[in-house]
C-alpha positions as CSV (number, residue, x, y, z in Angstrom):
1,M,-0.2,15.6,1.8
2,G,-1.0,17.2,-1.4
3,G,-4.6,17.0,-0.5
4,V,-6.5,13.9,0.4
5,T,-8.1,12.4,-2.7
6,P,-11.6,11.1,-2.5
7,D,-11.6,7.3,-2.4
8,S,-14.1,6.4,-5.1
9,G,-13.4,3.5,-7.3
10,P,-13.2,3.5,-11.1
11,G,-16.0,5.4,-12.7
12,G,-16.9,7.0,-9.4
13,V,-18.0,3.8,-7.7
14,K,-17.9,4.4,-3.9
15,A,-15.9,1.9,-1.8
16,P,-18.4,-0.4,0.0
17,D,-16.3,-0.7,3.1
18,G,-17.5,-4.2,3.7
19,G,-19.5,-6.8,2.0
20,W,-17.4,-8.6,-0.6
21,G,-14.5,-6.4,0.6
22,W,-13.9,-8.8,3.5
23,A,-13.2,-11.6,1.0
24,V,-10.8,-9.2,-0.8
25,L,-9.2,-8.5,2.6
26,F,-8.7,-12.2,3.2
27,G,-7.1,-12.7,-0.2
28,C,-4.8,-9.7,0.4
29,F,-3.9,-11.2,3.8
30,V,-2.7,-14.4,2.2
31,I,-0.9,-12.7,-0.7
32,T,0.9,-10.4,1.7
33,G,2.0,-13.3,3.8
34,F,3.4,-15.2,0.8
35,S,5.1,-12.1,-0.7
36,Y,7.0,-11.1,2.4
37,A,7.5,-14.4,4.2
38,F,8.5,-16.6,1.3
39,P,12.0,-15.1,0.6
40,K,12.8,-15.8,4.3
41,A,11.2,-19.3,4.4
42,V,13.3,-20.4,1.4
43,S,16.4,-19.9,3.6
44,V,15.6,-23.0,5.5
45,F,16.9,-25.1,2.5
46,F,20.2,-23.2,2.1
47,K,22.3,-25.8,3.9
48,E,21.1,-28.6,1.7
49,L,21.7,-26.4,-1.4
50,I,25.2,-25.7,-0.3
51,L,25.9,-29.4,0.0
52,E,24.1,-30.3,-3.2
53,F,25.8,-27.8,-5.5
54,H,29.1,-27.2,-3.6
55,V,28.6,-23.4,-3.2
56,G,29.0,-20.9,-0.4
57,Y,26.4,-19.3,1.8
58,S,26.8,-16.0,0.0
59,D,25.8,-17.8,-3.3
60,T,22.6,-19.2,-1.7
61,A,21.8,-15.9,-0.1
62,W,21.4,-14.5,-3.7
63,I,18.1,-16.5,-4.0
64,S,16.3,-14.4,-1.4
65,S,17.9,-11.2,-2.7
66,I,16.6,-12.0,-6.3
67,L,13.2,-12.8,-4.9
68,L,13.0,-9.4,-3.1
69,A,14.4,-7.6,-6.1
70,M,11.7,-9.0,-8.3
71,L,9.0,-8.3,-5.8
72,Y,10.0,-4.6,-5.6
73,G,11.7,-3.9,-8.9
74,T,8.9,-5.1,-11.2
75,G,6.5,-2.6,-9.7
76,P,6.1,-0.4,-12.9
77,I,5.5,-3.6,-15.0
78,C,2.7,-4.7,-12.6
79,S,1.2,-1.2,-12.7
80,I,1.0,-1.3,-16.5
81,L,-0.5,-4.8,-16.6
82,V,-3.1,-3.9,-13.9
83,N,-4.1,-0.7,-15.7
84,R,-4.4,-2.6,-19.0
85,Y,-6.0,-5.9,-18.0
86,G,-7.3,-5.4,-14.4
87,C,-6.3,-7.0,-11.1
88,R,-8.0,-10.4,-11.3
89,P,-6.4,-11.8,-14.5
90,V,-2.9,-10.4,-13.5
91,M,-3.1,-12.2,-10.2
92,M,-4.3,-15.5,-11.7
93,V,-1.3,-15.5,-14.1
94,G,1.0,-14.4,-11.3
95,G,-0.1,-17.4,-9.2
96,I,0.7,-19.8,-12.0
97,F,4.2,-18.2,-12.4
98,A,4.9,-18.4,-8.7
99,S,3.9,-22.1,-8.5
100,A,5.7,-23.0,-11.8
101,G,8.9,-21.4,-10.6
102,M,9.1,-23.6,-7.4
103,I,8.1,-26.7,-9.2
104,M,10.8,-26.2,-11.9
105,A,13.3,-25.5,-9.1
106,S,12.8,-28.9,-7.7
107,F,14.4,-30.3,-10.9
108,A,17.3,-27.9,-10.8
109,T,20.8,-29.2,-11.6
110,S,22.8,-26.1,-10.6
111,I,22.5,-23.0,-8.4
112,A,22.0,-20.9,-11.5
113,H,18.8,-22.8,-12.3
114,I,17.6,-21.9,-8.7
115,Y,18.3,-18.3,-9.4
116,L,16.2,-18.4,-12.6
117,T,13.3,-20.4,-11.3
118,T,12.9,-19.6,-7.6
119,G,14.4,-16.1,-7.9
120,V,13.1,-14.7,-11.2
121,I,10.0,-16.7,-12.1
122,T,8.6,-17.2,-8.5
123,G,9.6,-13.6,-7.6
124,L,7.8,-12.3,-10.7
125,G,4.7,-14.3,-9.8
126,L,4.6,-13.0,-6.2
127,A,5.0,-9.4,-7.5
128,L,2.1,-9.9,-9.9
129,N,0.0,-10.9,-6.9
130,F,1.2,-8.5,-4.2
131,Q,0.6,-5.2,-6.0
132,P,-2.9,-5.9,-7.5
133,A,-4.0,-7.2,-4.1
134,L,-3.2,-3.9,-2.4
135,I,-4.9,-2.0,-5.3
136,M,-8.1,-3.9,-4.8
137,L,-8.0,-3.4,-1.1
138,N,-7.7,0.3,-1.6
139,R,-10.8,0.2,-3.9
140,Y,-13.0,-1.8,-1.5
141,F,-12.2,0.2,1.6
142,S,-12.3,3.9,2.4
143,E,-13.5,4.7,5.9
144,K,-12.2,1.4,7.3
145,R,-9.1,1.3,5.1
146,P,-6.6,1.8,8.0
147,L,-8.0,-1.2,9.8
148,A,-8.0,-3.2,6.5
149,N,-4.4,-2.3,5.8
150,G,-3.4,-3.4,9.3
151,L,-5.2,-6.7,9.0
152,A,-3.7,-7.4,5.6
153,A,-0.2,-6.5,6.8
154,A,-0.6,-9.0,9.6
155,G,-0.4,-11.7,6.9
156,S,3.4,-11.3,6.8
157,P,4.3,-12.4,10.4
158,V,1.6,-15.0,10.4
159,A,2.9,-16.6,7.2
160,L,6.5,-16.4,8.5
161,C,5.5,-18.2,11.7
162,C,3.9,-21.0,9.6
163,L,6.1,-21.3,6.5
164,S,9.4,-21.6,8.3
165,P,8.4,-24.6,10.5
166,L,6.7,-26.1,7.5
167,G,9.8,-25.8,5.4
168,Q,11.9,-27.5,8.1
169,K,9.4,-30.4,8.3
170,L,9.4,-30.8,4.5
171,N,13.2,-30.6,4.3
172,Y,13.5,-33.3,7.0
173,H,11.0,-35.7,5.4
174,Y,11.3,-35.1,1.7
175,G,14.5,-33.2,1.2
176,W,14.9,-29.8,-0.5
177,R,13.5,-31.1,-3.9
178,G,10.4,-32.5,-2.3
179,G,10.0,-29.3,-0.2
180,F,10.2,-27.1,-3.2
181,L,7.6,-29.2,-5.0
182,V,5.1,-29.0,-2.1
183,L,5.7,-25.3,-1.7
184,G,5.1,-24.8,-5.4
185,G,1.7,-26.5,-5.0
186,L,1.0,-24.3,-2.0
187,L,1.6,-21.2,-4.1
188,L,-1.3,-22.2,-6.4
189,N,-3.5,-20.7,-3.6
190,C,-2.5,-17.3,-5.1
191,C,-4.8,-18.1,-8.0
192,V,-7.6,-18.7,-5.5
193,C,-6.9,-15.3,-3.9
194,G,-6.9,-13.7,-7.4
195,A,-10.3,-15.1,-8.1
196,L,-11.6,-13.3,-5.0
197,M,-10.7,-9.9,-6.5
198,R,-14.0,-9.1,-8.1
199,P,-14.0,-5.7,-9.8
200,L,-16.3,-3.0,-8.6
201,T,-19.2,-2.1,-10.8
202,P,-21.7,0.8,-10.5
203,P,-25.1,-0.2,-9.1
204,K,-27.9,-0.8,-11.7
205,K,-30.8,1.6,-11.7
206,K,-34.4,0.6,-12.1
207,G,-35.9,1.4,-15.5
208,Q,-32.4,2.0,-17.0
209,D,-32.5,1.6,-20.8
210,Q,-29.9,-0.3,-22.7
211,E,-28.3,2.8,-24.3
212,Q,-27.7,4.4,-20.9
213,S,-26.2,1.3,-19.4
214,L,-23.8,0.9,-22.3
215,E,-22.8,4.6,-22.0
216,E,-22.1,4.2,-18.2
217,K,-20.1,1.0,-18.9
218,K,-17.9,3.0,-21.4
219,Q,-17.4,5.7,-18.7
220,V,-16.3,3.1,-16.2
221,D,-13.9,1.4,-18.5
222,A,-12.4,4.6,-19.9
223,P,-10.2,5.7,-17.0
224,A,-8.6,2.3,-16.7
225,K,-7.4,2.4,-20.3
226,A,-6.4,6.0,-20.3
227,K,-2.8,5.7,-19.0
228,L,-0.8,2.5,-18.6
229,L,1.5,4.2,-16.2
230,D,0.6,7.6,-14.7
231,F,3.8,9.7,-14.2
232,S,1.7,12.7,-13.2
233,V,2.1,11.5,-9.5
234,F,5.6,13.1,-9.6
235,K,3.9,16.5,-9.7
236,D,2.6,15.9,-6.3
237,R,5.0,17.1,-3.6
238,G,3.6,14.7,-1.1
239,F,4.4,11.7,-3.3
240,L,7.9,12.9,-3.9
241,I,8.5,13.4,-0.2
242,Y,7.1,10.0,0.6
243,T,9.2,8.3,-2.1
244,V,12.5,9.8,-0.8
245,A,11.6,9.0,2.8
246,A,10.6,5.4,1.9
247,A,13.9,4.8,0.0
248,I,15.9,6.0,3.0
249,M,13.8,3.9,5.4
250,V,14.2,0.7,3.5
251,L,18.0,1.0,3.7
252,G,17.9,0.2,7.4
253,L,14.4,-1.3,8.1
254,F,15.3,-4.9,7.1
255,V,18.8,-5.0,8.6
256,P,18.0,-5.9,12.2
257,P,15.9,-9.1,11.4
258,V,18.7,-10.2,9.0
259,F,21.5,-9.9,11.6
260,L,19.6,-10.6,14.8
261,V,20.3,-14.4,15.0
262,S,24.0,-14.0,14.3
263,Y,24.1,-11.1,16.8
264,A,22.7,-13.4,19.5
265,R,25.2,-16.2,18.5
266,H,28.0,-13.7,18.7
267,M,27.0,-13.2,22.4
268,G,27.4,-16.9,23.0
269,T,23.7,-17.9,22.8
270,D,22.9,-21.4,21.5
271,D,21.2,-21.8,18.1
272,A,17.7,-22.7,19.4
273,S,17.6,-19.7,21.7
274,S,18.9,-17.4,18.9
275,A,16.2,-18.6,16.5
276,L,13.5,-18.1,19.2
277,L,14.2,-14.3,19.0
278,L,12.7,-14.2,15.5
279,S,9.6,-16.0,16.7
280,I,9.2,-13.5,19.5
281,L,9.5,-10.7,17.1
282,G,7.0,-12.2,14.7
283,F,4.5,-13.0,17.4
284,I,4.5,-9.3,18.6
285,D,4.3,-8.2,15.0
286,I,1.1,-10.2,14.5
287,F,-0.8,-8.1,17.1
288,A,1.0,-4.8,16.5
289,R,-0.2,-4.4,12.9
290,P,-4.0,-4.7,13.4
291,T,-3.8,-2.6,16.5
292,C,-2.0,0.2,14.7
293,G,-4.6,0.0,11.9
294,V,-7.4,0.6,14.5
295,I,-5.5,3.6,16.0
296,A,-4.8,5.0,12.5
297,G,-8.5,4.8,11.7
298,L,-9.6,7.0,14.6
299,R,-11.3,10.2,13.5
300,W,-8.9,12.5,15.2
301,V,-5.8,10.5,14.2
302,R,-6.5,9.7,10.5
303,P,-6.0,13.3,9.2
304,H,-2.5,13.1,10.7
305,C,-1.5,9.6,9.6
306,V,1.6,11.0,7.9
307,Y,3.0,12.1,11.3
308,L,1.9,8.8,12.9
309,F,4.0,7.0,10.3
310,S,6.9,9.3,11.1
311,F,6.5,8.5,14.8
312,A,6.5,4.8,14.0
313,M,9.8,5.1,12.1
314,I,11.4,7.2,14.9
315,F,10.2,4.5,17.3
316,N,11.8,1.8,15.1
317,G,15.0,3.6,14.6
318,T,15.5,4.5,18.2
319,T,14.9,0.8,19.2
320,D,17.6,-0.2,16.8
321,I,20.1,2.3,18.3
322,L,19.3,1.2,21.9
323,G,19.4,-2.4,20.9
324,S,22.9,-2.0,19.7
325,F,24.0,-1.6,23.4
326,A,22.5,-5.0,24.4
327,K,24.9,-7.1,26.5
328,D,23.1,-10.4,27.0
329,Y,20.2,-12.5,25.8
330,N,17.6,-11.0,28.1
331,E,18.2,-7.6,26.7
332,L,17.9,-8.9,23.2
333,I,14.4,-10.3,24.2
334,V,13.4,-6.8,25.3
335,F,14.8,-5.4,22.0
336,C,12.7,-7.9,20.0
337,I,9.5,-6.9,21.9
338,F,9.9,-3.2,21.1
339,F,11.2,-3.8,17.6
340,G,8.2,-6.1,16.9
341,I,5.8,-3.3,18.0
342,S,7.5,-0.6,15.9
343,Y,8.1,-2.8,12.9
344,G,4.4,-3.7,12.9
345,M,3.4,-0.1,13.1
346,V,5.6,0.7,10.1
347,G,4.2,-2.2,8.1
348,A,0.6,-1.3,8.9
349,L,1.0,2.4,7.9
350,Q,3.4,2.5,4.9
351,F,0.8,1.8,2.2
352,E,-2.0,3.5,4.1
353,V,-0.1,6.8,3.9
354,L,0.6,6.3,0.2
355,M,-3.1,5.6,-0.5
356,T,-3.9,8.8,1.4
357,I,-1.5,10.9,-0.7
358,V,-2.4,9.8,-4.2
359,G,-5.9,8.4,-3.9
360,T,-7.5,5.5,-5.6
361,E,-7.2,6.4,-9.2
362,K,-3.4,7.0,-9.2
363,F,-2.5,4.4,-6.6
364,S,-1.9,1.6,-9.1
365,S,0.8,3.7,-10.8
366,A,2.2,5.2,-7.6
367,I,2.8,2.0,-5.8
368,G,4.7,0.5,-8.8
369,L,7.0,3.6,-9.0
370,V,7.6,3.5,-5.2
371,L,8.4,-0.2,-5.2
372,L,10.9,0.4,-8.0
373,V,12.8,3.0,-5.9
374,E,12.6,0.8,-2.8
375,A,14.1,-2.2,-4.8
376,M,17.3,-0.3,-5.3
377,A,17.5,0.5,-1.6
378,V,16.7,-3.2,-0.7
379,L,19.7,-4.3,-2.8
380,V,22.0,-1.8,-1.1
381,G,20.9,-1.8,2.5
382,P,21.7,-5.3,3.9
383,P,24.9,-5.8,1.8
384,S,26.2,-2.5,3.0
385,A,25.5,-3.5,6.6
386,G,27.3,-6.8,5.9
387,R,30.4,-4.9,4.6
388,L,30.4,-2.7,7.6
389,L,30.3,-5.8,9.8
390,D,33.2,-7.4,7.9
391,F,35.2,-4.2,8.3
392,T,34.5,-3.5,12.0
393,H,33.5,-7.0,13.4
394,N,31.1,-5.2,15.7
395,Y,27.4,-5.6,15.5
396,Q,26.8,-2.4,17.5
397,Y,27.8,-0.3,14.5
398,V,25.5,-2.3,12.2
399,F,22.4,-1.7,14.4
400,M,23.3,1.9,15.0
401,L,23.6,2.6,11.2
402,A,20.3,0.9,10.6
403,G,18.6,3.0,13.3
404,C,20.0,6.3,12.1
405,E,18.8,5.6,8.5
406,V,15.3,4.9,9.7
407,V,15.2,8.0,12.0
408,L,16.5,10.1,9.1
409,A,13.7,8.9,6.9
410,A,11.2,9.9,9.6
411,L,12.6,13.4,9.9
412,V,12.6,13.8,6.1
413,L,8.9,12.8,5.9
414,A,7.7,14.8,8.9
415,V,9.7,18.0,8.4
416,C,9.2,18.2,4.7
417,S,5.5,17.5,5.0
418,F,5.2,20.3,7.6
419,L,7.2,22.9,5.7
420,F,6.2,22.2,2.0
421,I,2.8,20.7,2.1
422,K,0.0,23.1,2.8
423,K,-3.5,22.0,3.8
424,K,-6.1,22.9,1.3
425,E,-8.6,25.3,2.8
426,P,-12.2,25.0,1.6
427,E,-12.7,27.7,-0.9
428,L,-16.0,29.2,-2.2
429,P,-16.6,28.6,-5.9
430,P,-16.2,31.7,-8.1
431,L,-19.4,33.5,-9.2
432,M,-19.7,31.9,-12.6
433,E,-22.5,32.0,-15.1
434,P,-25.3,29.5,-14.1
435,P,-26.3,26.7,-16.5
436,P,-28.6,27.8,-19.3
437,E,-31.3,25.3,-18.3
438,E,-31.5,26.6,-14.7
439,M,-31.3,30.2,-15.9
440,Q,-34.2,29.7,-18.4
441,A,-36.4,28.0,-15.9
442,L,-36.0,30.8,-13.3
443,K,-36.5,33.4,-16.0
444,E,-39.8,31.8,-17.1
445,E,-40.9,31.5,-13.4
446,R,-40.2,35.2,-12.9
447,E,-42.0,36.2,-16.0
448,Q,-45.1,34.3,-15.0
449,G,-45.1,35.9,-11.6
450,A,-44.6,39.4,-13.1
451,G,-47.3,38.9,-15.7
452,T,-50.0,38.8,-13.1
453,S,-49.0,42.0,-11.3
454,A,-47.3,44.2,-13.9
455,P,-49.4,46.3,-16.3
456,S,-49.4,45.3,-20.0
457,G,-46.7,46.9,-22.0
458,S,-44.4,47.4,-19.0
459,T,-41.2,45.6,-18.7
460,S,-40.5,43.8,-15.4
461,P,-36.9,43.9,-14.1
462,A,-37.1,40.2,-13.4
463,S,-37.3,39.5,-17.1
464,S,-33.9,40.8,-17.8
465,P,-31.1,38.2,-17.7
466,A,-28.8,40.1,-15.4
467,P,-30.9,40.0,-12.2
468,V,-31.7,36.3,-13.0
469,A,-28.0,35.4,-13.2
470,E,-27.3,37.4,-10.1
471,A,-30.0,35.6,-8.2
472,I,-28.9,32.2,-9.2
473,T,-25.2,32.9,-8.5
474,T,-26.1,34.3,-5.1
475,K,-28.0,31.1,-4.4
476,V,-25.1,28.9,-5.5
477,A,-22.6,30.8,-3.3
478,V,-24.9,30.6,-0.3
479,E,-25.3,26.9,-0.7
480,K,-21.5,26.3,-0.9
481,E,-20.7,28.4,2.3
482,P,-19.7,26.4,5.4
483,K,-22.7,25.7,7.6
484,K,-22.6,27.9,10.7
485,E,-26.2,28.3,11.4
486,E,-29.3,27.3,9.5
487,K,-30.3,30.5,7.9
488,K,-32.5,30.7,4.8
489,V,-31.2,33.3,2.3
490,E,-33.7,34.5,-0.3
491,P,-32.7,36.7,-3.2
492,E,-34.2,40.1,-3.1
493,S,-37.4,40.5,-5.0
494,S,-37.0,42.6,-8.1
495,L,-40.7,43.6,-8.1
């Protein structure tokens, strides 16, 4: 879409596709888990907060909404900070913010304090970790990037399966204040993950003098300080199409997990069995994301990852629509299995497609702008579904609406990409004037060869600049042609 940009790191440093990149992948796995699972894990403490501060369930639900809004809405701020200071220091500060917010929340005296500490401060800290982690993952992986994205995305269901039971245990033994305090200490691991994000540097050459090394260092640092937020990504049609499709997708993507438990209870299922549905969904999701990453990395699939992403969204939306006709608990289990597969595919591919569209250099700005647009959709999607449920008192319409929104996003992405994005064909470079050094060297070589055979006083045609330029440009054009057969092309002798 818009041409695949070469994945070379800052200053032209090639992605190692391994080595320290696996440590970066582990850090991104942990950060992704905290970022996506933490807003859901905090909901374990909602009942105690309702009793403590005498508020309603809708008031406590704002905690998770503010967390998600900060995670998505502060994208441009994170992009500016990363482009100015780098990924590692931003993540270290973000880890301190995330931890401090939960620790301060354990001393809260009103629900407004929870909004400010857990919602705003912790949400900002998680945002300062999530986006830089994805940027570093993109810089360290190129050929293996689809697999790396799939493994990193698996951190979300793994963390959800761990943090929710942990929150229940902490709430039972220490209350919500003690639970918040322990979770705040747990979030300090974000600083450890930030320390793993070692910046890429060009390899040192033997015999390199000090002036040359300083010059290369300036060349490496220059692109990072050029623009704090690169708005030129909006000139890319592929980026515009992706942004619109992602915004429509987010309207319905998160609705089924939010209403799934209450949907099962509405059918008469007990609380334990209803909660088990989310565990089934998460368990399937754990294996779906890495598997989809492996498939997306196949040589014949990767050039078409945009359409694979569209298929994943159609799969997810169709599952929502068919799930709306479920009549009993067993049918909901089948729905959770297929929804977990499709949801994992979407999670594994969404940032891989964005990386493919904009490339490494512009990804730090592009992801911030995309997350800002998605933040607006996140705040509109689930509340709109809730209003529809209040009006109709029918979960079928809620799931059908969510499915139609995701399918619409897939159609926008696939159809617009097919119609408006043209693949760039390899073009031969224009016949331009060769560099002066190469032209002078070939001229001298021709003069020496002509001097031995031509009589004195005569002028050899090779000594004139026009045939020399023609010979060099012919050589350049032949070297740039696609390799069909190994044929050696020699310029015609002018003697």
